[in-house]
C-alpha positions in Angstrom: 9.3 1.2 -16.8 8.6 1.8 -13.1 4.9 2.5 -13.4 2.4 1.4 -10.8 -1.5 1.2 -11.1 -3.5 1.3 -7.9 -7.0 0.0 -8.5 -9.8 1.0 -5.9 -13.5 0.7 -6.5 -14.3 3.4 -3.9 -14.7 6.4 -6.1 -14.0 8.7 -3.2 -10.4 7.4 -3.2 -9.6 6.1 -6.7 -8.2 9.3 -8.1 -6.2 10.0 -4.9 -4.7 6.6 -5.0 -4.0 7.1 -8.8 -1.8 10.3 -7.7 -0.2 8.0 -5.1 0.6 5.5 -7.6 2.4 8.0 -9.8 4.4 9.1 -6.7 5.7 5.6 -6.7 7.5 6.1 -9.9 11.1 5.7 -9.8 10.9 4.1 -6.5 11.3 0.5 -7.7 12.7 -1.2 -10.7 10.6 -3.3 -13.2 10.4 -4.2 -16.8 6.6 -3.9 -16.6 3.7 -2.0 -15.1 2.9 -3.1 -11.5 -0.5 -3.1 -10.1 -2.2 -3.6 -6.7 -5.7 -3.0 -5.4 -7.0 -1.2 -2.4 -10.2 -2.2 -0.7 -11.9 0.1 1.8 -13.6 -2.0 4.4 -15.6 -1.6 7.6 -14.0 -2.1 11.1 -15.6 -5.6 11.6 -14.4 -6.9 8.3 -10.8 -5.8 9.0 -11.1 -7.2 12.4 -12.1 -10.6 11.1 -9.4 -10.4 8.5 -6.6 -9.5 11.1 -7.8 -12.4 13.3 -7.9 -14.8 10.3 -4.6 -13.8 8.7 -2.5 -12.7 11.9 -4.2 -14.2 14.8 -5.0 -10.8 16.3 -8.6 -10.2 17.3 -8.6 -6.4 17.0 -9.5 -3.6 14.5 -6.5 -2.5 12.7 -5.9 0.3 10.2 -4.4 -1.5 7.2 -3.5 -5.1 6.1 -1.4 -5.9 3.2 -1.4 -9.1 1.2 1.6 -9.4 -1.0 1.6 -11.7 -4.0 5.2 -11.8 -4.5 8.0 -12.9 -2.0 11.6 -11.9 -1.6 11.5 -8.9 -4.0 12.8 -6.0 -1.8 15.2 -3.9 -4.0 15.1 -6.4 -6.8 14.2 -5.7 -10.5 10.8 -7.1 -11.0 10.8 -8.9 -14.2 7.4 -10.0 -15.6 8.8 -13.3 -17.1 9.8 -14.4 -13.5 6.1 -14.2 -12.3 3.9 -15.6 -15.2 1.0 -16.5 -13.0 0.7 -13.1 -11.4 -0.7 -10.8 -14.0 -3.9 -8.9 -13.9 -6.5 -8.6 -16.5 -4.5 -5.8 -18.3 -1.2 -7.7 -18.3 0.3 -5.8 -15.4 2.4 -7.6 -12.8 0.0 -7.8 -9.8 1.9 -7.3 -6.5 -0.9 -7.7 -4.0 -4.0 -6.3 -2.2 -4.4 -3.9 0.6 -7.3 -3.5 2.9 -7.8 -0.2 4.8 -10.4 0.5 7.5 -11.7 4.0 6.8 -13.3 4.5 10.2 -9.9 3.7 12.0 -8.2 6.0 9.6 -10.5 8.7 10.6 -9.8 8.1 14.3 -6.2 8.2 13.6 -6.4 11.4 11.4 -8.0 13.1 14.5 -5.7 11.5 16.9 -2.6 12.7 15.0 -4.1 16.1 14.1 -3.9 15.8 10.3 -6.3 15.2 7.5 -8.1 12.2 6.4 -6.5 12.6 3.2 -3.0 12.5 4.7 -4.0 9.4 6.8 -5.5 7.4 3.9 -2.5 8.3 1.7 -0.1 7.2 4.3 -2.1 3.9 4.9 -2.1 3.2 1.2 1.6 4.0 0.8 2.5 1.8 3.8 0.5 -1.0 2.2 2.2 -0.5 -1.2 5.7 -0.6 0.6 4.8 -3.9 2.2 3.7 -5.2 -1.3 7.2 -4.2 -2.6 8.8 -6.2 0.1 9.5 -3.5 2.7 8.8 -4.3 6.5 9.2 -2.9 10.0 10.2 -5.9 11.9 13.7 -4.4 12.9 14.5 -0.8 13.6 16.7 -0.8 10.4 13.8 -2.2 8.3 11.4 0.2 9.8 13.7 3.2 9.0 14.1 2.2 5.5 10.3 1.7 5.2 9.5 5.0 6.8 12.0 6.9 4.5 10.4 5.4 1.4 6.8 6.3 2.8 7.6 9.8 3.5 9.5 10.4 0.3 6.4 9.2 -1.8 4.0 11.1 0.3 6.0 14.3 -0.1 5.6 13.9 -3.8 1.7 14.2 -3.4 2.0 16.9 -0.6 0.5 14.4 2.0 3.3 15.1 4.7 2.7 15.2 8.3 0.9 18.4 9.2 
């Protein structure tokens, strides 16, 4: 199946994240549609979340909250996670919080568009929800390759 739905209540990003979800098709294996949510939050809120969840009292760009553990490169079967479905019956893989003001700063700093930065942060978050990480150089390389492959599909490459 390999479908992904990204829910975002912020209308400015909902359509863009829908395109990103389509770009993830074929990038994981599942017997059902996967879903996740992206919430756009203010700097103080992401700072509080970062402190509460990671013990880091600082504004960050993106935080991911995976629902499933140990799923990297495994076929996701809905029957294995009966308590993790959303209202539509999709397998819910987690939530992503993005700080738009931090993303704007980074877009300016890196010399690319806000579209590219927000797409990157969402893709980065989805990768975390799918089990990717960047704790080692090898893990980081795999994650970056997946991010860039997906971003290229929606023309949100580095400018």
